[in-house]
C-alpha positions in Angstrom: -55.2 -173.5 -36.4 -57.4 -170.6 -35.4 -57.3 -169.4 -31.8 -60.0 -170.7 -29.4 -63.3 -169.0 -29.7 -63.0 -167.6 -26.2 -59.7 -165.9 -27.0 -61.0 -164.6 -30.3 -64.2 -163.4 -28.6 -62.2 -161.6 -25.8 -59.9 -159.9 -28.3 -62.8 -158.8 -30.5 -64.8 -157.7 -27.4 -61.8 -155.7 -26.2 -61.8 -153.9 -29.6 -65.5 -153.4 -30.0 -66.6 -153.1 -26.3 -69.8 -155.0 -27.2 -69.5 -157.4 -24.3 -70.2 -156.7 -20.6 -68.2 -159.7 -19.2 -66.0 -162.5 -20.4 -66.4 -166.0 -19.0 -63.4 -168.1 -19.8 -64.9 -171.3 -18.3 -61.7 -173.2 -17.8 -59.7 -171.6 -20.5 -56.1 -172.2 -19.4 -54.0 -169.6 -21.2 -53.2 -166.2 -19.7 -55.0 -163.3 -21.2 -53.0 -160.3 -22.4 -52.8 -157.0 -20.7 -55.1 -155.3 -23.2 -57.9 -157.7 -22.5 -57.4 -157.6 -18.8 -57.5 -153.8 -18.9 -60.5 -153.6 -21.2 -62.5 -156.0 -18.9 -61.0 -155.1 -15.5 -63.0 -156.9 -12.8 -65.3 -158.4 -15.5 -63.5 -161.6 -16.6 -64.6 -164.8 -14.8 -63.1 -168.3 -14.7 -64.0 -171.5 -12.9 -61.5 -173.7 -11.2 -62.0 -177.3 -10.0 -60.9 -176.7 -6.4 -61.6 -174.5 -3.5 -59.2 -171.7 -4.2 -56.7 -170.5 -3.0 -55.7 -174.1 -2.4 -54.7 -176.2 -5.5 -54.6 -173.3 -7.9 -51.9 -171.9 -10.1 -49.7 -173.0 -13.0 -50.1 -176.7 -13.6 -53.2 -177.1 -11.4 -55.9 -178.2 -13.8 -58.0 -181.3 -14.5 -56.9 -184.5 -12.8 -53.7 -182.8 -11.5 -55.9 -180.9 -9.0 -57.9 -183.9 -7.9 -54.8 -186.0 -7.4 -53.3 -183.2 -5.2 -56.6 -183.0 -3.2 -56.6 -186.7 -2.6 -52.9 -186.9 -1.8 -53.3 -184.2 0.8 -56.1 -186.1 2.5 -58.7 -183.4 2.1 -62.2 -184.2 3.2 -63.8 -181.4 1.2 -63.1 -180.2 -2.3 -65.2 -178.2 -4.8 -65.2 -175.5 -7.4 -64.5 -171.8 -7.3 -65.4 -168.9 -9.6 -62.9 -166.2 -9.6 -62.0 -163.0 -11.3 -59.2 -163.4 -13.8 -56.0 -161.5 -13.2 -52.5 -161.6 -14.8 -51.6 -164.6 -12.7 -53.2 -168.1 -12.8 -56.1 -168.5 -10.2 -55.1 -165.5 -8.1 -58.0 -163.2 -8.7 -60.7 -162.6 -6.1 -63.0 -165.5 -5.5 -66.6 -164.6 -6.2 -68.3 -168.0 -5.5 -67.5 -171.5 -4.3 -69.4 -174.7 -4.0 -68.1 -177.6 -1.8 -68.3 -181.3 -2.5 -67.4 -184.1 -0.1 -64.3 -186.2 -0.7 -65.3 -189.9 0.0 -62.8 -192.5 1.3 -63.0 -194.6 -1.9 -62.5 -191.6 -4.3 -60.0 -191.7 -7.1 -59.2 -188.6 -9.2 -61.8 -189.5 -11.8 -64.7 -190.0 -9.3 -63.8 -186.8 -7.5 -63.5 -185.0 -10.8 -67.0 -186.1 -11.8 -68.5 -184.8 -8.6 -66.6 -181.5 -8.8 -67.7 -181.0 -12.5 -71.3 -181.4 -11.5 -70.8 -178.7 -8.9 -69.1 -176.5 -11.5 -72.1 -176.8 -13.8 -74.3 -175.5 -11.0 -71.9 -172.9 -9.7 -70.8 -171.1 -12.8 -74.2 -170.0 -14.3 -75.4 -169.2 -10.8 -72.4 -167.0 -10.0 -72.7 -165.2 -13.4 -76.4 -164.7 -12.9 -75.8 -163.3 -9.3 -73.2 -160.9 -10.6 -75.5 -159.7 -13.4 -78.4 -159.2 -11.0 -76.0 -157.3 -8.6 -74.8 -155.2 -11.5 -78.3 -154.4 -12.7 -79.3 -153.5 -9.1 -76.2 -151.2 -8.7 -77.1 -149.5 -12.1 -80.7 -148.9 -11.0 -79.5 -147.4 -7.7 -77.1 -145.1 -9.6 -79.7 -143.9 -12.0 -82.5 -143.4 -9.5 -83.3 -139.8 -8.8 -82.2 -138.4 -5.5 -85.0 -137.7 -3.0 
């Protein structure tokens, strides 16, 4: 079976340097040191909880939502973070909260968090791109 497209794309990008960022969008395997080095501070992932809570190894999908409900949280949500060598420990760049309702089960909470993820991820990546472009323009502007 061929490796996932994200992994193949990250590996090829690390070799060719054609990509500015990598968005893993829920990819759950650790990336190797060569990819992490090639894209230092430019690999983004989304997580279905408000990190740093409910992150780390084994915290994905319904496991996260069960833990949130078991803890009696009133708010959950999604986080976009930079990828590091450890699961879900990179700096958080954006978060979006959703309410936890009294009648929620893991599936209903997951549905609401997923809807938030679909808004948050493209928004966060766009904001980072705009910031990067703005920083680049400031660096290239002539001194007065």
